[in-house]
N, C-alpha and C positions, 0 to 999 in steps of 0.2 A: 802184625801179620797184616797183609795187604791184597785185595782181591781186584780183579780186572775182569770184566765183561767182554767180551769179542763177540762181534755181529757181524758174518760174512753177507755181505747186500748186492744184487745187483738189478735195478730197475725196481727198486719195492715201496714205490712211494705211496702204494695203498696200505700197506702195513706197517712200516717202519716206525712211524708215530707211534703208536700202539703197544708194540713191542718195547719200546724204549721206556712208555709211560709204565709198564708193568716191571720193568728193571728197578725204576725209581721207587716203585713202591715197594719194595721189598723189607722187610723188617731190617735186615741188614745189608745196607744200602752199600755197591761195590764203590771202591775209591775212582775207578776209570770205567768208563764206557766209550770203547773201539767199535768203530764202525768201519769195515774193509770194504769200501766200495770198489769193486771190479768194474769201473768205467761204465758206469751208469748213464742214460742221456736221458734221464727224467728228473725229477726235483729229490730224487733219495739224498744225495749228500748234504743238500740244504736243508732239508726237512730235520735231518739226523743233527744240525749243527744246531738248529733253533732249541733242540730239546737238551741242548748242553753238553752233548755226545761229541767225543773226537773223531773226525773223520781221515781214514789213511786211505788215499786215493791209490789204484795200483791195476795193472793191464789187467785185462779180463782173458785170465790164462785155466780157469776152472777152480773147482773145489778145494781141492788139495792144496792148491798153489796161494789161494787166498787165505785159508785155515794158517799155513804156514806162515805168511806175512803178517799175520793177526799175532799168533804167537809170538814171533820175534819182534813185535813193537809193543807188544804187552809189557806192563811193569809191574804188576803184581806179584806177590809169593805164590798166589793162586789164581789161574786161570779158568774160566769156566766160557764155554761157549755155548751159545743157542742161535737159531737161525732167526732172519727180519720179517718173517710172519709165524712169528710163535711170541703165546703170551707163559710169562713163568709165573708159578703160584709165590704167593707172599711172602713163605720161609724155606724159599729154593735155593739160598746160597745158607742159610742156617743147617739145612739139612748137607749140604756139601763140604761146610767147613766141620762140623762134627765128624763126618764122614773119614773125612783126608788127617785128623788128628788121629784118628786110630792107628796102632803101631805099623809100621812100615808099608802104609798106603800110599798108591802112588797117585790112583785115580779112582773116581767114582762117576758111575753114570746112572740115570733114571730111564725111566720110559717116557711116550709122547703117545700122546692121542691128536686125535681130529676134529674138527667141525663138519657137523653132516653136511654133503653137498649135494647136488639135485639128485635127482633119483639115477640117473647116470653113474655117480660114482659109489652107490649103495655098497656095493660089494667091498670096495676099498676101503670106505670108512668101518665098514664090518670086519675085516681082516686085519686094519691096523688096531682098532680099538679092544679087539676081544681077542684077536690071536696073537698078535704083538706080546702081551703082558704074560702071556702062558709061555709063548716060543722064548724069550727073555728069561725068565724064570727056570726052564730047563736048560736051556744051553749056559747060561751062567753056571749053575751047579756041577756041570761038566770042564768048566774052567775056558768056555767059549764065549767069550765076552763081543757081544753085536750091537752094542748102543750107537743109536745115534746121534749124529752131529748136533743138535739141536738143544742136545742135554748130555753134556759130558764136561768134566771139570777134571783139574790135575795140578799137583804142585810143577810150578813154571821150570825150575830147576831139573826135575825129574823127567819133563818132557823133551827137555834139550839133551838130556844125557841118553835119551832113548832114540835120538834121533829125529826128534818132529815127525811132524805131516809129512807124506809123502808128497810130493810138488806137482810129479806127474799124472797122479789118481786123479781121475774125471769123477771117481765115485767111490764108494765105500772105502776112503780115505780114514773117518771117523772108526770103522773095523780095524784098518790098520795102525791107525793109532794107538788104540787100546791093545793089540798085540803088542808094541813095540812098549809101551808103558810097563808091561806084565815082565819084562822082563829087568826091570830096575824097582818094583816092589808088586804091591800087592792091588791087585784091579776089584773092586766091588762094585756090584748094582744094587742099588736104593730101588727095593721096589714101592715106595711109597714117595717117590718124587719123580711128579707125573709134569709136564709141561703138554699146553696145549697148541698146536699147529693148525694152520689152516688145512681146509678139504678140498685145496686147489687141484691137486695132484690126483683126486678121485673123478675128475672132471675130464681126463684121459678116456675115461671107461675103463673097462676090465682089460684091456692090454696092459696097464700100469703093473697088476699082479704079476703075471709070468716073465715080463720083462723086471722086476724086482728079483724075483726066484733065478733068474738068469744070469742076473748080475753079482749075486751071493755065488751062484754056483762056478762060475768063472774064478771070481776071486778065490775062492777057498780049494780051487784046484790047479788053479796058474800061479798064485799070489798076484796078481797084478790086476791093476783097474786101470790101465792109461791110455786105454781104446772106447771102452765100454762108457755110455753116457745115459743118460736120459733126456728127452726132448725139453725145449725150453716151454717152461708149464705159464710162463709170464704172458706169452703172445698168444696164447690159447684162452687165458682168462681175461685178458686184457680186450679182449675182439668181441667177449659176450654183450 
């Protein structure tokens, strides 16, 4: 059994090295670390290569497209996704593998927390770190899986069978992927397998919270997310 870790990235030179380092320190090191570089104009690709990761260069067409390209290029029996500004815990892959080995499981996802940003992002930090774990527990108990793409894993063949990621989605592609995976097996939320992402989204201020809620509302009422997206937070953070 082999495992691939796929990391979509776009202008992530500030974070990508630390993310790959955390993956390489796992107790079960993946057989493949694949960076899906969506047309970065900085040193993202060269930094990733210097850490021994494979780099797949693709057009910058949105997160749904990027994740699907990563899925198609991955070679592992298991494919785990995280984000380019995220640190994974040392036993991340252990917990993923042990869960996926359970009968008829197609996918597993965990929660995520964020580092504390400036005072401007305090409400976002509190919402993610304290509200999300409760929300995930409640929604998963009712069979509704809203896991984030920075902490999701599945059997590659099951993912292909389900139809893969929606390439036209510019947000909540992870929710749709879990919904599709539910049609080919059991999807499990692991409440003790958290990753740590940057708190940079919080620098947008309180507006990020209603925007997130609006995106979820549109997806669950229309089933689509091909027009709704988030502003490019990299431009905001790099100007500081």
